Legacy VTK file of the C-alpha trace (Angstrom):
# vtk DataFile Version 3.0
C-alpha trace
ASCII
DATASET POLYDATA
POINTS 176 float
14.130 6.958 16.521
13.709 9.982 18.785
17.496 10.158 19.189
17.877 10.305 15.418
15.283 13.073 15.126
16.981 15.029 17.932
20.329 14.679 16.170
18.818 15.989 12.928
17.253 18.913 14.823
20.620 19.798 16.393
22.268 19.642 12.975
19.503 21.854 11.563
20.029 24.399 14.357
23.801 24.410 13.782
23.303 24.764 10.022
20.922 27.686 10.492
23.614 29.512 12.530
25.910 29.392 9.478
23.479 31.400 7.385
23.616 34.823 9.152
27.415 34.671 9.241
27.586 34.135 5.480
24.999 36.868 4.847
26.963 39.454 6.824
30.159 38.472 4.981
28.234 38.829 1.697
27.138 42.366 2.648
30.750 43.304 3.448
31.933 41.810 0.140
29.282 43.825 -1.728
30.463 47.015 -0.013
34.028 46.282 -1.079
32.755 45.030 -4.476
34.884 41.862 -4.417
33.125 39.907 -7.205
34.893 36.581 -6.559
34.038 36.710 -2.877
30.428 37.673 -3.677
29.979 34.657 -6.017
31.619 32.311 -3.540
29.425 33.511 -0.661
26.237 33.404 -2.781
27.030 29.785 -3.675
27.676 28.973 -0.016
24.338 30.552 0.980
22.526 28.518 -1.704
24.220 25.355 -0.445
23.362 26.111 3.189
19.723 26.824 2.251
19.664 23.493 0.424
20.999 21.728 3.531
18.367 23.408 5.708
15.607 22.411 3.318
16.835 18.806 3.166
17.165 18.572 6.944
13.633 19.917 7.461
12.332 17.417 4.906
14.018 14.470 6.630
12.873 15.590 10.080
9.280 15.854 8.907
9.490 12.431 7.213
10.921 10.810 10.342
8.400 12.538 12.603
5.286 11.675 10.567
6.393 8.371 9.058
5.374 9.420 5.547
6.873 11.359 2.705
6.259 15.095 3.103
4.140 16.787 0.480
2.438 13.705 -0.899
-1.294 13.510 -0.575
-1.650 10.295 -2.561
0.763 7.440 -2.855
1.821 4.518 -0.746
-0.152 5.922 2.166
-3.446 5.090 0.428
-4.504 2.039 2.393
-7.691 1.362 0.458
-5.624 -0.114 -2.351
-3.952 -2.562 -0.016
-7.151 -3.481 1.789
-8.450 -4.938 -1.471
-5.340 -7.043 -2.006
-4.696 -10.449 -0.540
-1.045 -11.327 -0.020
-0.461 -14.675 -1.654
2.560 -16.853 -2.147
3.510 -17.021 -5.847
3.491 -20.829 -5.929
-0.084 -20.883 -4.574
-1.161 -18.408 -7.223
0.413 -20.598 -9.930
-1.346 -23.651 -8.505
-4.645 -21.774 -8.495
-4.242 -20.639 -12.106
-3.086 -24.036 -13.407
-5.563 -26.290 -11.615
-8.657 -24.226 -11.027
-9.047 -21.622 -13.771
-10.820 -23.162 -16.772
-9.493 -22.765 -20.293
-12.140 -20.763 -22.179
-14.059 -22.354 -25.075
-15.425 -19.806 -27.498
-18.482 -21.645 -28.823
-21.776 -19.672 -28.602
-23.483 -22.360 -26.530
-20.569 -22.458 -24.118
-20.641 -18.655 -23.767
-24.393 -18.657 -23.079
-24.032 -21.383 -20.419
-21.128 -19.514 -18.894
-23.145 -16.274 -18.734
-26.061 -18.084 -17.053
-23.712 -19.666 -14.526
-22.041 -16.333 -13.829
-25.411 -14.663 -13.258
-26.469 -17.410 -10.845
-23.151 -17.245 -9.003
-23.355 -13.440 -8.752
-26.901 -13.692 -7.399
-25.798 -16.300 -4.880
-22.745 -14.314 -3.812
-24.723 -11.099 -3.389
-26.023 -12.343 -0.030
-22.483 -12.851 1.333
-20.004 -10.300 2.625
-16.483 -9.864 1.236
-14.717 -12.396 3.501
-17.452 -14.973 3.053
-17.337 -14.651 -0.745
-13.598 -14.986 -0.806
-13.483 -18.061 1.411
-16.457 -19.734 -0.264
-14.919 -19.267 -3.715
-11.653 -20.823 -2.545
-13.482 -23.737 -0.924
-15.599 -24.224 -4.066
-12.367 -24.499 -6.031
-11.169 -27.372 -3.809
-8.575 -25.419 -1.891
-8.033 -27.058 1.482
-9.038 -25.312 4.701
-5.390 -25.174 5.726
-4.421 -23.382 2.506
-7.402 -21.036 2.791
-6.380 -20.144 6.329
-2.823 -19.466 5.112
-4.031 -17.321 2.214
-6.449 -15.267 4.294
-4.304 -15.122 7.447
-7.200 -16.467 9.505
-7.179 -19.466 11.844
-8.552 -22.703 10.411
-11.435 -22.673 12.919
-12.456 -19.189 11.739
-12.433 -20.375 8.127
-14.645 -23.333 9.118
-17.063 -21.017 10.947
-17.240 -18.665 7.971
-18.011 -21.590 5.648
-20.776 -22.776 8.009
-22.210 -19.265 8.069
-22.081 -19.143 4.242
-23.976 -22.426 3.973
-26.605 -21.197 6.441
-27.109 -17.948 4.527
-27.352 -19.794 1.214
-29.918 -22.322 2.466
-31.908 -19.563 4.224
-32.226 -17.808 0.856
-33.717 -20.964 -0.681
-30.653 -22.238 -2.516
-29.753 -25.891 -2.393
-26.159 -26.919 -1.797
-25.082 -29.944 -3.803
LINES 1 177
176 0 1 2 3 4 5 6 7 8 9 10 11 12 13 14 15 16 17 18 19 20 21 22 23 24 25 26 27 28 29 30 31 32 33 34 35 36 37 38 39 40 41 42 43 44 45 46 47 48 49 50 51 52 53 54 55 56 57 58 59 60 61 62 63 64 65 66 67 68 69 70 71 72 73 74 75 76 77 78 79 80 81 82 83 84 85 86 87 88 89 90 91 92 93 94 95 96 97 98 99 100 101 102 103 104 105 106 107 108 109 110 111 112 113 114 115 116 117 118 119 120 121 122 123 124 125 126 127 128 129 130 131 132 133 134 135 136 137 138 139 140 141 142 143 144 145 146 147 148 149 150 151 152 153 154 155 156 157 158 159 160 161 162 163 164 165 166 167 168 169 170 171 172 173 174 175
């Protein structure tokens, strides 16, 4: 990578040496008032300036590893920290087998709201990883699949589940 950056820097240096030559020729052409030569040299100077700008842009991008001038974009890691990479077939399995089909009756909605409130209260004592793993385990996803989805070893997933159960029972909840 450093060789590539050095090559771009050499090219930038060589390109910058073209600029004063063209500017002096432009001054001579203006003294002689050769309009064709003036237009041609002005276009060449614009092109050379464009090359210099592009080379500087690429050098900065290669040096920093991110697009110059952007303050927000792909570099925002917080977005990706909230995402869990998941294989599409596992997501389809999860949606087909675990997500319930909603029933719109009033009684069903009331029961669902009560259950959601209880689940939210229960989950409030757990941290992000614990919630995630407990929810997957509660939805009958195997430890092996949970470890694949979370990129954690199976033993770590087991330990997190044990810790979840301890926290839940310590808070007075009963695990059925």
